[in-house]
N, C-alpha and C positions, 0 to 999 in steps of 0.2 A: 826800598820799602819792605819791611818785614810783614809777613802774613799773620793776621789774627785768626786764631782757630776757635771754633765753637764746639766744645765737647758735647753739648746736648744735641746739636744737629748731627754731629758725627755718629753719635750713639743710636740714631734712628735706624740705621742699617747694620747694627752690631753683628747680627748672625752672618750676613753676607760678607762683611768685611773681616770677620774673624776666621772664616773657613780657610782661606789661603794660609794664614798663620799656623793653624793646627796641621795642615797638610805639609807645610814646610818643616816645622819642628819635629814632626813624626819621623823624619829622615835623619835627625840628629841622634846618634846612638851613644852619647856620653852617659856613663853610668853613675859616677859620683863626682861631679865637677865641684871645684872649690869656689870658682868665681864665674858667674854667668852675667853677661852684659846685654841689655836690650837697647840698641841704638835707634832712636826715634820711637820712644816708648809710648808717645801719645797720652791718652787719658788713663792708662794704667791697667785695665783688666787683664790684658794679655801678658804683661810683665808679671803680674801676680800669679797668673797660671804657670809661668816658669818657676816661680818660687814654690808653688804647690807641687810641681813635678819633682823639683830637687830641693827638698825641705832643709837639707844641711848646707846648702850652698849660700855664699854671699851673692846677692842679686842686686844689680845696679841698673836703673833706668835713666836714660839720657834723652832730653828733648830740648828744643829751642823755644817752645811755646810755654809761657808762664800760665796761660789759661788751661792748657792740657795738664801741666804738672799740678796745678791747684786741684783739678779733678782727680788726678792720681793720688795725691795726698789724702783726699777725702775718702777714697776707697781703701786706704791703708792705715787705719787708725793705730795699729800696733807697730808701725814703722818696720814692717818686714823687709821692704825694699829701700835702698838708698836712691833717692831721686836727685838728679843733677840737671841743672839748666845749662846748656851749652850748644853752640853752633857746631855741628859735626864737621862742617867744611874746614874748620880751623882748630877744633878741639884736639888736644894731645891725650891719646888713650893711656899714655904712661902715667898720667895723673892718678890713675887708679892705684898705683903702688904695687900691683901684682899682675901676673900674666893671666888673662882670661882663659878658661877652659872651653867656654862657649860664648860666641858672639852671634846675636840675632839682630837682623835689621829688616824690618817688615814694612814695605810700602812707604819708604822715606827717601831712598837714594835718588829717585827721579827728581827730587827737589834740589839736588846738589850737583852743580855742573861738572865738578871735577871728581866725581865719585869713582871713576875707573882708576884714578891715581891713588885714591885713598885705600882701595881694597887691599893692595899688596902690603901697605903699612899695617893694616889691621891683622892680616895673616901673620906678619912678622911679630906682632905683639902677642899672638896666641902662645899658650904653653905647648910644648911638644905633644903631638897627638890631639891638639885642640880642634874645635869645630867652628866654622863660619857658615851661617845660613842666611841667605838673602832672598827677598821677594820684591818685585817691582811690577807696576802696571805696564802692560805692553799695548796700550790702547790709544796712543796719542794721534793716530790717524783715523780713529773711529769717529762716527758722526758727532758724538757728544763733544769732542774736543775740536774737530775741524769746524763745526758750525759755530762754536764759541769764538774762534778766531775770525771767521767770516763776518759774524755780526759785529765784532769789535772793529773790524776794518771799515765798517759803514758808519761808525759813530763819530760825533764831532771831535772827540778826544782819542781818535784811532791810534795815533802814535804812542800815547801813554798806555793805552789798554794793551796793545800788542806787545809792548815792552814788558808790561806786568805779567803777561801770559807766557813769556819766554822762560824756559827752565831747562835744566840739564837733560831731562828725558831719561829713557832707559835704553840699554843696549840689548842686542839679541842674545838668546841663550848660548849660542856658540861663542860669542865674544866673552861672556863670563867664564865659560868652560875653558877657553884657551888662556885667558888671563890668570885664572886661579891655578891652572895646571902649571904654568910657568912659575908660579909662586910656591912651588913644591908642595902641592896638595893632590889628594885623590878627589876627583870632582864628579858630582852628579848634577846635571842641568836638564831642565825640562820646561815645558810651557803647558798651560791649560786655558781654555776659553770657557768660562762659566756662563750659563744662561740664567741670569738673575730674573726671577719673576716678581715684578713690582706691582703692588696694589691690586692683588687679585680680586678684592672685594669691590673695586671701582669707586673708592671713596675720595680719590685725589684727581685733580685735573691734570697735574703735571708731575708724575712721580719721578721721571728722569731728572727733571729740574731739582727736585728735592734731594736726589742722590748727589748731584754735582755741587749743590750749595755747600756741602761740608768739605769739599776737597778742591777740585779743579776751578770752581768759580770763585773761590775765596779771594784771589788777587783782584778780581773785578769788583767784588763787593767792598773790599777795603779802599779801592781807589775812588769809586763813585759814591762819595759821601752825600752829594745832593740827591734828595729823594726823587726828584723828577728825572734826573739823568739816570739814576739806577733803574727806575721803573721802565724807562724807554729801552734800556738794554735788555733787561730781564724779560719784558713782554715780547720783544722781537725774538729773543733767543728761545723762549718757551714755545712760540709758534713754530719755529723751525724744528725743535725737538719733537713736537707732536706729530709732525710729518715724517720724521726719520724713525720714530719709535711708536708706531700706531698701536692702539689698544687691540688686543685679540680676545677671544672668548675666555682665555685663561688669565689674562692680565696683560701688563706691559712687559715685554721681554727686552732685557738689556744684556746683550752679549758683552763680556768683559774678559779680555785676554790678560793673563798674568804670567810672569816669567820667574822661574825659581832656579836657585843654585845652592847646593850644600857641598861643602868641601871639608876634608879633614887634613890638617897639616901633618906631614911626615913626623913620626916620633924621633 
């Protein structure tokens, strides 16, 4: 079952979700790349930021979600970016017809079970001296995800829900560092835990639920098409989230660990 993405829901936390992208790409020191590729481009604004940074480059955005690509096209009326729909797990990067100077993949590899096998092939596709930059969530043991699985296990359709929530996950920073070093790269790997402050004005009852609706909860929403089934899950999950992420005087604090790696292929 493929996941249906909601660009409007995803955009509700655009500032928080874009910050890791900018901190990732700040470490890419390509000066005048000819071809820049964003693998998992989503709804488009960050890919367009790459086009703005490198105005003379050919920029390509690739994503598996037609909903996200439709939103990206709407943001790009002049056709500055080439938007391609493809499943990154099986897509052949050689279809681009040229060797990328920069490959960026931001918050998508966790959805691809075999992504550790893909990374060396993407490095091989780079032009000499080219750059690969990746960022993935490192929060799959956090309460937001652990509680999702625990609530799923208590539902009548537990087997289906738990299967839908299975994904490739992300590796540790040292794993990416070692893998990319073996692929003939100079590598910089690190991690950051952001403390996202949600709903400081106190206008929402379940701000963490609103956060996960656009990403981790999507497989559950897609599977539970019956309104009563969906409400039973969401209500139980929301109650657990309120306990795990209590409101403070500043707002609801959501710790979010992210893992980064930037590498440059030997010239």
